[in-house]
C-alpha positions as CSV (number, residue, x, y, z in Angstrom):
1,M,-34.8,-56.2,36.3
2,D,-32.9,-54.8,39.3
3,N,-32.7,-58.0,41.2
4,F,-32.3,-60.2,37.8
5,L,-28.9,-58.4,36.9
6,A,-27.8,-58.5,40.6
7,E,-28.4,-62.4,40.6
8,Q,-26.9,-62.9,37.3
9,P,-23.2,-61.7,37.7
10,I,-22.0,-63.5,34.6
11,L,-24.5,-62.0,32.5
12,L,-23.9,-58.6,33.8
13,L,-20.1,-59.3,33.2
14,F,-20.6,-59.8,29.5
15,L,-23.0,-57.1,29.1
16,L,-20.6,-54.6,30.6
17,L,-17.9,-56.0,28.3
18,A,-20.0,-55.5,25.2
19,I,-21.4,-52.1,26.1
20,G,-18.0,-51.0,27.4
21,T,-16.3,-52.0,24.0
22,L,-18.8,-50.1,21.9
23,L,-18.2,-47.1,24.1
24,G,-14.5,-47.4,23.7
25,K,-14.9,-47.4,20.0
26,I,-16.3,-44.0,20.0
27,S,-13.5,-41.6,18.9
28,I,-13.5,-37.7,19.1
29,R,-10.7,-36.1,17.2
30,G,-8.9,-39.4,17.1
31,V,-9.0,-39.9,20.8
32,G,-11.2,-42.8,22.3
33,L,-11.4,-44.5,25.5
34,G,-10.4,-48.1,24.0
35,P,-10.7,-50.8,26.6
36,A,-11.2,-48.3,29.3
37,G,-14.8,-47.9,27.9
38,V,-15.6,-51.0,30.0
39,L,-14.6,-49.1,33.1
40,F,-17.0,-46.2,32.6
41,A,-19.7,-48.7,31.5
42,A,-19.5,-50.4,34.9
43,L,-19.3,-46.9,36.6
44,A,-22.5,-46.2,35.0
45,F,-24.3,-49.5,35.8
46,S,-23.3,-49.3,39.5
47,A,-24.4,-45.6,39.7
48,I,-27.9,-46.8,38.6
49,H,-28.0,-49.6,41.0
50,P,-25.2,-50.3,43.6
51,D,-25.9,-54.2,43.4
52,W,-25.0,-54.2,39.6
53,A,-21.4,-55.0,40.3
54,V,-19.0,-57.8,39.2
55,P,-17.8,-60.1,41.8
56,E,-14.5,-59.3,43.6
57,V,-13.0,-62.8,42.7
58,V,-13.6,-61.9,39.0
59,G,-11.7,-58.7,39.3
60,N,-8.9,-60.4,41.2
61,L,-8.5,-63.1,38.5
62,G,-8.5,-60.6,36.0
63,L,-6.0,-58.4,37.5
64,A,-3.6,-61.5,38.3
65,L,-3.9,-62.7,34.6
66,F,-3.3,-59.2,33.2
67,A,-0.3,-58.7,35.4
68,Y,1.4,-61.9,34.7
69,T,1.0,-61.9,31.1
70,I,2.4,-58.3,31.1
71,G,5.4,-59.8,33.0
72,I,5.7,-62.5,30.4
73,V,5.9,-60.4,27.4
74,A,8.1,-57.6,29.0
75,G,10.6,-60.2,30.9
76,P,13.1,-60.7,28.1
77,S,13.7,-56.9,27.8
78,F,13.0,-55.6,31.2
79,F,16.1,-56.7,33.0
80,S,18.3,-55.4,30.1
81,G,16.6,-52.3,30.4
82,L,16.9,-51.6,34.1
83,R,20.3,-49.8,33.7
84,R,18.8,-47.4,31.2
85,G,15.7,-47.2,33.3
86,A,17.4,-45.9,36.4
87,R,16.5,-42.2,35.7
88,P,12.7,-43.0,35.0
89,I,12.5,-45.0,38.1
90,G,14.1,-42.0,40.1
91,L,11.7,-39.5,38.5
92,V,8.6,-41.5,39.4
93,A,9.9,-42.2,43.1
94,V,10.7,-38.4,43.6
95,T,7.2,-37.5,42.1
96,L,5.3,-39.9,44.4
97,V,7.0,-38.5,47.5
98,A,6.4,-35.0,46.4
99,L,2.7,-35.8,45.7
100,G,2.5,-37.3,49.3
101,A,3.6,-33.9,50.6
102,L,1.1,-32.1,48.2
103,T,-1.8,-34.4,49.3
104,Y,-1.1,-33.9,53.1
105,G,-1.0,-30.0,52.5
106,I,-4.2,-30.0,50.5
107,G,-5.9,-32.5,53.0
108,R,-5.1,-30.4,56.1
109,G,-5.9,-27.3,54.3
110,L,-9.4,-28.6,53.6
111,G,-9.9,-30.1,57.0
112,F,-9.7,-33.8,56.0
113,S,-8.9,-36.5,58.6
114,S,-5.8,-38.5,58.3
115,G,-7.4,-41.5,57.0
116,T,-9.4,-39.5,54.4
117,I,-6.0,-37.9,53.2
118,A,-4.5,-41.4,53.0
119,G,-7.3,-42.6,50.7
120,L,-7.1,-39.3,48.7
121,Y,-3.6,-40.0,48.1
122,A,-4.3,-43.6,47.0
123,G,-7.3,-42.7,44.9
124,S,-5.9,-39.9,43.0
125,N,-3.0,-42.3,42.2
126,T,-5.5,-45.1,41.6
127,N,-3.3,-47.2,43.8
128,T,-5.3,-50.2,45.4
129,P,-2.4,-51.5,47.3
130,G,-1.9,-48.0,48.8
131,L,-5.6,-48.1,49.9
132,A,-5.0,-51.4,51.5
133,A,-2.0,-50.3,53.4
134,A,-4.0,-47.4,54.9
135,I,-6.9,-49.5,55.9
136,I,-4.5,-51.9,57.7
137,R,-2.6,-49.0,59.2
138,L,-5.9,-47.5,60.6
139,D,-7.2,-50.8,61.9
140,G,-10.1,-51.2,59.2
141,S,-11.4,-47.6,59.2
142,P,-13.7,-46.7,56.5
143,E,-12.2,-43.2,55.9
144,P,-9.6,-44.3,53.5
145,T,-12.2,-46.0,51.4
146,V,-14.1,-42.9,51.1
147,G,-11.3,-40.8,50.1
148,Y,-10.2,-43.3,47.6
149,S,-13.5,-43.9,46.1
150,L,-14.2,-40.3,45.3
151,S,-10.9,-39.3,43.9
152,Y,-10.4,-42.6,41.9
153,V,-12.4,-41.6,38.8
154,G,-11.0,-38.3,38.5
155,G,-7.5,-40.0,38.6
156,V,-8.3,-42.3,35.7
157,L,-9.7,-39.5,33.7
158,V,-6.8,-37.0,34.1
159,M,-4.3,-39.6,33.3
160,L,-6.0,-41.0,30.3
161,L,-6.2,-37.3,28.9
162,T,-2.6,-36.8,29.6
163,A,-1.6,-40.0,28.1
164,A,-3.8,-39.2,25.0
165,Y,-1.9,-35.8,24.9
166,V,1.6,-37.3,25.1
167,V,0.8,-39.9,22.2
168,R,-0.8,-37.3,19.9
169,A,2.1,-35.0,20.6
170,G,4.6,-37.6,20.1
171,R,3.4,-38.4,16.6
172,A,4.3,-35.1,15.4
173,A,7.7,-34.9,16.9
174,P,11.0,-36.9,16.4
175,D,11.2,-40.1,18.3
176,P,14.2,-39.6,20.5
177,E,14.5,-43.2,21.2
178,A,14.0,-44.8,17.8
179,A,17.4,-45.1,16.6
180,A,19.0,-46.1,19.9
181,N,16.6,-48.6,21.3
182,R,14.4,-49.9,18.5
183,P,16.2,-49.7,15.2
184,E,14.3,-50.8,12.2
185,V,15.7,-54.0,10.5
186,E,16.8,-53.2,6.9
187,T,18.4,-55.1,4.1
188,R,20.9,-53.8,1.7
189,V,23.1,-55.3,-1.2
190,I,26.7,-53.9,-1.2
191,E,29.2,-54.2,-3.9
192,I,32.7,-54.6,-2.6
193,T,35.2,-52.1,-4.1
194,H,37.8,-51.7,-1.4
195,D,40.8,-54.1,-1.5
196,N,41.6,-54.0,2.1
197,V,38.5,-56.3,2.9
198,M,38.5,-59.0,5.7
199,D,36.5,-62.2,6.2
200,I,33.0,-61.9,7.5
201,S,33.8,-63.0,10.8
202,E,35.6,-59.8,11.4
203,L,33.0,-57.6,10.0
204,H,29.6,-58.5,11.4
205,R,30.1,-56.5,14.6
206,T,29.9,-52.7,14.1
207,P,29.7,-49.7,16.6
208,Y,26.0,-49.6,15.9
209,G,25.0,-53.2,16.4
210,E,25.5,-56.5,14.4
211,V,25.0,-57.2,10.8
212,L,24.1,-60.5,9.3
213,F,25.5,-61.7,6.0
214,S,23.0,-63.7,4.0
215,R,23.9,-64.3,0.3
216,H,27.3,-63.7,-1.4
217,R,27.7,-63.7,-5.3
218,T,31.0,-63.7,-6.9
219,P,31.9,-61.5,-10.1
220,D,31.4,-64.6,-12.4
221,G,27.8,-65.1,-11.1
222,E,28.4,-67.9,-8.7
223,M,26.1,-67.7,-5.6
224,H,26.9,-68.8,-2.1
225,M,25.5,-68.7,1.4
226,A,27.9,-66.3,3.3
227,S,29.7,-67.8,6.2
228,G,32.2,-66.5,8.7
229,E,35.0,-67.9,6.6
230,T,33.7,-66.2,3.5
231,V,36.5,-63.7,2.3
232,L,35.2,-60.7,0.4
233,R,37.1,-59.4,-2.6
234,P,36.6,-56.5,-5.1
235,G,33.3,-57.1,-7.4
236,D,31.6,-59.3,-5.1
237,L,28.0,-58.6,-4.1
238,V,26.9,-59.4,-0.5
239,H,23.2,-59.3,1.0
240,L,23.2,-57.6,4.6
241,V,20.6,-57.3,7.1
242,G,20.8,-55.0,10.1
243,S,19.9,-51.3,11.4
244,E,20.4,-48.4,8.8
245,R,23.3,-47.0,10.9
246,A,25.1,-50.3,11.1
247,L,24.5,-50.9,7.3
248,N,25.8,-47.3,6.5
249,H,29.0,-48.0,8.6
250,L,29.8,-51.3,6.6
251,T,28.9,-49.7,3.3
252,K,31.6,-46.9,3.9
253,Q,34.1,-49.7,4.9
254,L,33.4,-52.2,2.3
255,G,32.3,-50.4,-1.0
256,R,29.0,-48.9,-2.2
257,V,25.3,-49.9,-2.4
258,S,24.2,-51.9,-5.4
259,A,21.0,-52.0,-7.1
260,A,21.2,-55.9,-7.5
261,V,18.4,-57.9,-5.9
262,L,20.0,-61.1,-4.8
263,T,16.8,-62.4,-3.3
264,M,15.3,-62.9,-6.6
265,E,17.6,-65.7,-7.7
266,R,15.9,-68.7,-5.8
267,D,17.1,-71.5,-7.7
268,E,20.0,-72.6,-5.4
269,F,18.9,-70.7,-2.3
270,D,15.5,-69.9,-1.2
271,F,14.1,-67.9,1.8
272,R,10.7,-67.9,3.7
273,R,9.3,-67.1,7.1
274,I,8.8,-70.2,9.2
275,I,6.6,-70.4,12.2
276,L,8.5,-71.6,15.5
277,S,6.1,-74.3,16.9
278,D,8.2,-77.2,18.1
279,K,8.1,-76.9,21.9
280,A,11.6,-78.4,22.3
281,L,13.0,-75.3,20.9
282,F,11.0,-72.5,22.8
283,G,13.3,-70.4,25.0
284,K,16.5,-71.4,23.1
285,T,18.6,-68.7,21.5
286,I,19.1,-68.4,17.7
287,G,22.6,-69.9,18.1
288,E,21.3,-72.9,19.9
289,L,19.2,-73.7,17.1
290,H,22.2,-74.5,15.0
291,L,20.7,-73.8,11.8
292,W,24.0,-73.4,9.9
293,D,25.5,-76.6,11.3
294,R,22.4,-78.6,10.5
295,F,21.1,-77.4,7.2
296,M,23.7,-74.6,6.0
297,A,20.7,-72.1,6.7
298,R,20.9,-68.8,8.2
299,A,18.2,-67.0,10.1
300,T,18.1,-63.3,9.5
301,R,15.0,-61.7,11.1
302,V,12.5,-62.8,13.6
303,R,8.9,-61.3,13.5
304,R,7.1,-61.2,16.8
305,G,3.8,-59.6,16.7
306,D,4.1,-56.4,14.7
307,Q,7.9,-56.1,15.2
308,D,10.9,-57.3,13.4
309,F,14.0,-58.2,15.3
310,L,17.5,-59.0,14.0
311,A,18.2,-62.7,14.3
312,T,21.5,-62.4,16.3
313,E,23.0,-65.5,17.9
314,H,21.7,-64.3,21.6
315,L,18.1,-63.6,20.7
316,I,15.8,-65.9,22.5
317,V,13.0,-67.3,20.4
318,Q,9.4,-67.6,21.7
319,P,6.5,-69.6,20.6
320,G,4.8,-68.2,17.4
321,D,7.9,-66.4,16.3
322,R,8.1,-66.0,12.5
323,I,11.7,-66.7,11.5
324,R,13.1,-65.4,8.2
325,V,15.4,-68.2,6.9
326,T,17.7,-68.3,3.9
327,A,18.6,-71.9,3.1
328,P,19.7,-74.1,0.2
329,A,16.4,-74.8,-1.9
330,D,16.7,-78.5,-1.2
331,Q,17.0,-78.0,2.7
332,M,14.1,-75.6,3.2
333,G,11.6,-78.2,3.9
334,K,13.8,-79.9,6.4
335,V,14.3,-76.3,8.1
336,A,10.5,-76.1,8.1
337,K,10.0,-79.4,9.8
338,F,12.7,-78.8,12.3
339,L,11.2,-75.5,13.4
340,G,7.6,-76.8,13.4
341,D,5.9,-74.4,11.1
342,S,2.5,-75.1,12.5
343,E,-0.3,-72.6,12.9
344,H,-2.3,-75.0,15.0
345,A,0.5,-75.8,17.3
346,I,1.1,-72.2,18.5
347,S,-2.6,-71.8,19.6
348,D,-1.8,-73.9,22.6
349,I,-1.4,-71.3,25.6
350,N,0.9,-73.5,27.5
351,P,-1.6,-74.5,30.4
352,L,1.0,-76.0,32.8
353,G,3.4,-73.2,32.6
354,L,0.5,-70.6,32.8
355,A,-1.1,-72.0,35.7
356,T,2.3,-72.8,37.5
357,G,3.4,-69.2,37.0
358,M,0.0,-67.8,38.0
359,A,-0.1,-69.9,41.2
360,L,3.6,-68.8,42.1
361,G,2.5,-65.1,41.6
362,L,-0.6,-65.3,43.7
363,L,1.4,-67.2,46.4
364,L,4.0,-64.5,46.4
365,G,1.3,-61.9,46.8
366,T,0.0,-63.6,49.8
367,V,3.5,-63.4,51.5
368,P,3.6,-60.8,54.3
369,F,6.4,-58.1,54.4
370,V,7.0,-56.0,57.3
371,V,7.8,-52.4,56.3
372,P,8.7,-50.1,59.2
373,G,6.1,-47.4,59.9
374,L,3.6,-49.2,57.7
375,G,3.1,-52.8,59.4
376,T,2.7,-55.8,57.4
377,L,1.9,-55.5,53.6
378,H,1.3,-58.0,50.9
379,L,2.1,-57.6,47.3
380,G,-1.3,-58.7,46.3
381,A,-2.9,-60.1,43.1
382,A,-1.1,-57.7,40.9
383,A,2.5,-57.2,41.8
384,G,2.9,-60.7,42.8
385,P,2.1,-62.2,39.5
386,L,3.9,-59.3,37.8
387,L,7.2,-59.9,39.3
388,V,6.9,-63.8,38.8
389,G,6.0,-63.1,35.1
390,L,8.9,-60.9,34.6
391,V,11.4,-63.4,35.9
392,V,10.0,-66.4,34.2
393,G,9.6,-64.5,31.0
394,R,13.2,-63.8,31.1
395,L,14.1,-67.4,31.9
396,G,11.9,-68.8,29.3
397,R,12.1,-72.2,30.6
398,T,13.3,-74.2,33.6
399,G,14.4,-77.6,32.6
400,R,11.6,-79.1,30.8
401,L,9.0,-76.7,32.2
402,L,8.4,-74.1,29.5
403,W,7.1,-70.7,30.7
404,T,6.8,-68.7,27.5
405,L,3.5,-68.2,25.7
406,P,2.9,-67.5,22.0
407,H,2.7,-63.7,21.5
408,S,-0.7,-63.8,20.2
409,G,-1.9,-65.8,23.1
410,A,-0.2,-63.6,25.5
411,E,-1.9,-60.6,24.1
412,T,-5.2,-62.2,24.0
413,L,-4.9,-63.1,27.7
414,T,-3.5,-59.9,28.7
415,Q,-6.6,-58.1,27.2
416,L,-9.1,-60.7,28.7
417,G,-7.6,-60.1,32.0
418,L,-7.7,-56.2,31.6
419,L,-11.4,-56.4,30.7
420,L,-12.3,-58.5,33.6
421,F,-10.6,-56.1,36.1
422,L,-11.9,-53.1,34.6
423,A,-15.7,-54.4,34.7
424,Y,-15.0,-55.2,38.5
425,A,-13.2,-51.9,39.3
426,G,-15.9,-49.7,37.9
427,G,-18.6,-51.4,39.8
428,R,-16.9,-50.5,43.0
429,A,-17.1,-46.6,42.7
430,G,-20.4,-45.7,40.8
431,S,-22.5,-45.2,43.7
432,Q,-19.7,-43.0,45.4
433,V,-19.7,-40.8,42.3
434,V,-23.4,-40.2,42.8
435,T,-22.7,-39.3,46.4
436,A,-20.0,-36.9,45.5
437,I,-22.2,-34.8,43.5
438,T,-24.6,-34.2,46.4
439,S,-22.1,-34.0,49.4
440,P,-19.8,-31.0,50.0
441,L,-17.2,-33.4,51.4
442,G,-17.3,-35.4,48.3
443,V,-17.1,-32.4,46.0
444,K,-13.9,-31.3,47.9
445,L,-12.5,-34.7,47.6
446,V,-13.2,-35.0,43.9
447,L,-11.6,-31.7,43.2
448,A,-8.5,-32.2,45.4
449,G,-8.1,-35.5,43.6
450,L,-8.1,-33.8,40.2
451,V,-5.5,-31.4,41.3
452,I,-3.1,-34.1,42.7
453,T,-3.5,-36.2,39.8
454,A,-2.9,-33.3,37.3
455,A,0.2,-32.4,39.1
456,H,1.3,-36.1,39.0
457,A,0.7,-36.1,35.3
458,A,2.3,-32.8,34.7
459,V,5.6,-33.6,36.5
460,L,5.9,-36.9,34.9
461,A,5.3,-35.5,31.4
462,L,7.9,-32.7,31.8
463,G,10.3,-35.0,33.4
464,A,10.1,-37.5,30.7
465,R,10.6,-34.8,28.2
466,Q,13.8,-33.5,30.0
467,L,15.0,-37.2,30.0
468,A,14.1,-37.4,26.2
469,L,11.8,-40.3,26.6
470,A,9.7,-41.2,23.6
471,A,6.0,-41.0,23.7
472,P,5.3,-44.6,23.9
473,R,7.7,-45.1,26.9
474,T,6.3,-42.0,28.7
475,A,2.6,-43.2,28.3
476,G,3.7,-46.6,29.7
477,I,5.4,-44.7,32.8
478,L,2.2,-42.7,33.2
479,A,0.2,-45.8,33.5
480,G,2.9,-47.6,35.6
481,S,3.2,-44.8,38.2
482,Q,-0.6,-45.2,39.0
483,T,-0.6,-49.0,38.6
484,Q,-3.6,-48.2,36.2
485,P,-4.4,-50.9,33.6
486,A,-6.9,-48.5,31.9
487,V,-4.2,-46.0,31.1
488,L,-2.1,-48.9,29.8
489,A,-4.9,-50.3,27.6
490,Y,-5.4,-46.9,25.9
491,A,-1.6,-46.3,25.4
492,N,-1.2,-49.8,23.9
493,E,-4.3,-49.2,21.6
494,S,-3.1,-45.7,20.5
495,T,0.6,-46.6,19.8
496,G,-0.4,-49.9,18.0
497,H,0.9,-51.9,20.9
498,D,4.5,-50.4,20.7
499,P,6.6,-52.7,23.2
500,R,8.0,-49.6,24.9
501,V,4.7,-48.9,26.4
502,T,4.7,-52.2,28.4
503,L,8.4,-51.8,29.2
504,G,7.7,-48.4,30.8
505,Y,4.7,-49.7,32.6
506,A,6.6,-52.7,34.1
507,L,9.7,-50.7,34.9
508,V,8.0,-48.2,37.3
509,Y,5.2,-50.5,38.5
510,P,7.1,-51.8,41.6
511,V,8.0,-48.2,42.7
């Protein structure tokens, strides 16, 4: 059996994925490992037999796929969030520098060599690029690998527990970012009571964001699609879509909330969600679809994954988006045909764009960068694809080359890549964990790593609280500061894949 599993790495891989997934589903007081269960299954297998390990090429493939698809998903929001993210980036940078000083002090106090201290720092922060830099700097010395291997598992465990605490505590506390960064899209019917009203083109921008005007009914019961030239008069009813604060602002300005339900009157104007599946439209903005000019139709909301976005003119649409459209009843079929409305079409994961982006990312990862004091470094299979993914995710398309992926496809590839990497990563450290139990040096390294990671987690969690960051973003920052996919996976799972987790991760990962 020993040799059989060692000689069948593909069988071993899927065995680890199955057992690890079952392990991840075990929950104690609402806390479970989630996808990180695969990491600990791989640790257990390699502790039993050091040759029961997934090949490195599988781990690199998984890491690159995971990082690239994370970048694709986060790209559209990442660059717009850089200005707001300056303080979290600064917090992580200062924390990592302080941890370097702490690690050096602990290492010298315990009599560790310089190479072991470097590996301890990389392992307690679960930072594989840091380990590579230390090995290069020390001309291939095995000391950094020893320090890294024995502190890595504790680094993952402590940060997983911290992320679990942050997420659970966040559920019981008000979300300080919800109103400002991710307002819920709501609808409301307003009755116009004020005389000093304007046409709609002068009303849709408020201090709290845009508001979209959908239907308009006059006092005599005549229904219209609202346009920029529509003038609102006392007694009119108008259907609005926007954030609660923006709708409240317009309600005070125009009149009062009405109990009327204009969407029930579907004889002349209908509404439905239509799947965007026409490749020619991917990466365009809502304004560039020209729905009003073509069909006198209005897009009001876009559902992507489990989140609704207000369909503003500048919102970039992606494959698989479900666009809520209001249109004349006789035009709805034409709108659906124009947008595609095909479930089958969005199952295409865009192999050309995916392969090209991955190749560019891996190529960037091999480019040498000379860093004073550290020598020549490479971004590797994680940072290279992540950076390329962020850029092309923001671009959407380059000429006729489409970069974006359907949201469901991107999520699937992200999870697959993550599981492949975790199955590989666990197999690298299992035997070292066994050694640590019987070795005085190993025990010291494990305990030192736990102290350093605990300090890392505590400083970031407290700093995030001072910066009034929401729990999902804080959990993403914890994962990104460690470049740790297992913590990211847990944070995503426990927050229902809140997009702020991924944004926090991508924001601080390069630091």
